[in-house]
C-alpha positions as CSV (number, residue, x, y, z in Angstrom):
1,M,-19.1,6.3,-8.7
2,D,-16.0,8.3,-8.0
3,Q,-12.6,7.6,-9.3
4,V,-10.1,6.4,-7.0
5,I,-6.8,8.1,-7.3
6,Y,-3.5,6.9,-5.7
7,S,-0.8,9.3,-5.0
8,C,2.6,9.3,-3.2
9,P,2.0,10.6,0.6
10,K,5.4,12.4,0.4
11,C,5.3,14.3,-3.2
12,G,1.6,13.8,-4.1
13,A,2.7,12.3,-7.5
14,V,-0.4,10.3,-9.0
15,L,0.5,6.5,-9.0
16,N,-2.3,5.2,-11.2
17,P,-2.6,7.3,-14.2
18,S,-3.7,4.7,-16.5
19,G,-5.2,2.0,-14.1
20,A,-2.5,0.0,-12.1
21,V,-1.0,1.5,-9.2
22,T,2.7,1.6,-10.0
23,L,5.5,1.4,-7.3
24,I,9.3,0.7,-7.3
25,A,9.8,-2.6,-5.1
26,S,13.1,-3.5,-3.8
27,R,14.7,-6.5,-1.9
28,A,18.0,-8.2,-1.5
29,G,19.6,-5.9,-4.5
30,V,16.5,-6.5,-6.8
31,R,14.7,-3.2,-7.9
32,V,11.7,-3.5,-10.1
33,L,8.5,-1.7,-11.1
34,F,5.4,-3.4,-9.5
35,G,2.0,-2.7,-10.7
36,F,-0.8,-3.3,-8.2
37,H,-4.7,-3.7,-8.9
38,P,-6.3,-0.4,-7.9
39,E,-9.2,-2.2,-6.1
40,P,-8.6,-2.6,-2.4
41,G,-8.7,-6.3,-1.8
42,N,-7.8,-7.4,-5.4
43,Y,-4.3,-8.9,-4.8
44,Q,-3.5,-9.2,-8.6
45,L,0.1,-8.0,-9.6
46,F,1.4,-6.8,-12.6
47,L,5.0,-7.7,-12.8
48,P,8.0,-7.6,-15.4
49,P,8.8,-11.0,-16.9
50,G,11.2,-13.2,-14.8
51,V,10.7,-11.3,-11.6
52,D,10.3,-14.0,-8.8
53,I,8.1,-12.8,-5.8
54,P,8.4,-15.6,-3.2
55,D,5.9,-15.5,-0.5
56,G,7.1,-14.5,2.7
57,T,9.7,-12.2,1.6
58,E,9.4,-8.6,2.7
59,W,9.8,-5.8,0.2
60,E,10.5,-2.0,0.4
61,F,8.2,0.3,-1.6
62,S,9.0,3.5,-3.1
63,C,7.6,6.3,-5.0
64,P,8.5,6.1,-8.7
65,M,8.7,10.0,-8.9
66,C,10.3,11.0,-5.7
67,W,11.9,7.8,-4.5
68,A,10.7,8.4,-1.1
69,S,10.0,5.3,1.1
70,L,6.5,4.5,1.4
71,A,6.9,2.5,4.8
72,C,4.1,3.2,7.1
73,P,5.8,5.1,10.1
74,E,3.2,3.8,12.5
75,H,3.2,0.3,11.2
76,R,6.7,-1.1,10.2
77,K,5.4,-4.1,8.2
78,L,3.1,-2.1,6.1
79,A,3.4,0.4,3.3
80,E,1.3,3.6,3.0
81,L,-0.4,5.4,-0.2
82,A,-2.8,8.4,-0.2
83,Q,-6.3,7.6,-1.7
84,I,-8.4,10.1,-2.9
85,V,-12.0,9.2,-3.7
86,G,-13.9,12.3,-4.8
87,S,-13.0,15.1,-2.5
88,E,-12.1,12.8,0.3
89,R,-8.4,12.0,1.0
90,R,-7.7,8.6,2.9
91,R,-4.9,6.5,3.8
92,L,-4.3,3.0,2.4
93,L,-2.0,0.6,4.1
94,F,-0.9,-2.6,2.8
95,S,1.5,-5.3,3.8
96,R,5.0,-5.4,2.4
97,T,5.1,-9.3,2.8
98,A,4.7,-11.1,-0.4
99,G,1.7,-13.5,-0.3
100,E,0.3,-11.6,2.6
101,R,-3.2,-10.2,1.9
102,A,-3.6,-7.4,4.4
103,T,-5.2,-4.0,3.2
104,Y,-6.6,-1.3,5.3
105,V,-8.5,1.9,4.3
106,L,-8.4,4.8,6.9
107,C,-10.4,8.0,6.7
108,G,-8.9,11.5,7.6
109,D,-9.1,10.7,11.5
110,D,-7.4,7.5,11.0
111,S,-10.2,5.3,11.9
112,V,-10.5,2.1,9.7
113,I,-13.4,2.1,7.2
114,E,-12.3,-1.0,5.5
115,S,-10.0,-3.9,5.7
116,H,-9.5,-6.6,3.1
117,G,-7.7,-9.9,2.9
118,E,-7.5,-13.1,4.7
119,H,-4.3,-11.9,6.9
120,A,-5.8,-8.4,7.7
121,D,-6.3,-9.7,11.3
122,R,-2.7,-9.9,11.8
123,Y,-2.6,-6.1,12.2
124,D,-6.0,-5.2,13.4
125,D,-4.8,-4.5,17.0
126,T,-2.3,-1.9,16.0
127,V,-4.2,-0.3,12.9
128,R,-7.4,-0.3,14.8
129,L,-5.9,1.3,17.8
130,G,-4.5,4.2,15.8
131,P,-1.1,5.6,15.5
132,K,-1.1,7.7,18.5
133,R,-1.9,4.7,20.8
134,A,0.0,1.8,19.1
135,G,2.5,0.3,21.2
């Protein structure tokens, strides 16, 4: 099985050099490093002690290397990472709302090859239509 590498879509920095996908998360003046499980559909978080993530709160995600926003330009409620599996580059989109389990893996032509989470159907229409046709 090929190793899955996650990287920043802006600067290309590897975001999971030792397992967890590490991002900067910010909301209402709080800025922390988040760790996400690297398996799409596994919603385990690795958080600093004392950090509260109330369900329903929306978070901004940034690259810890270049600080660029990871907000998906075509889907405002989702964040985006590059996912590299073997020699194939994909896009991984995930919900920016705490407690909302919605993840998509898109191939090079932006067609959905995987969707995960009990809330993924909330974005089916816009993600499956693709960025050029989403309204």
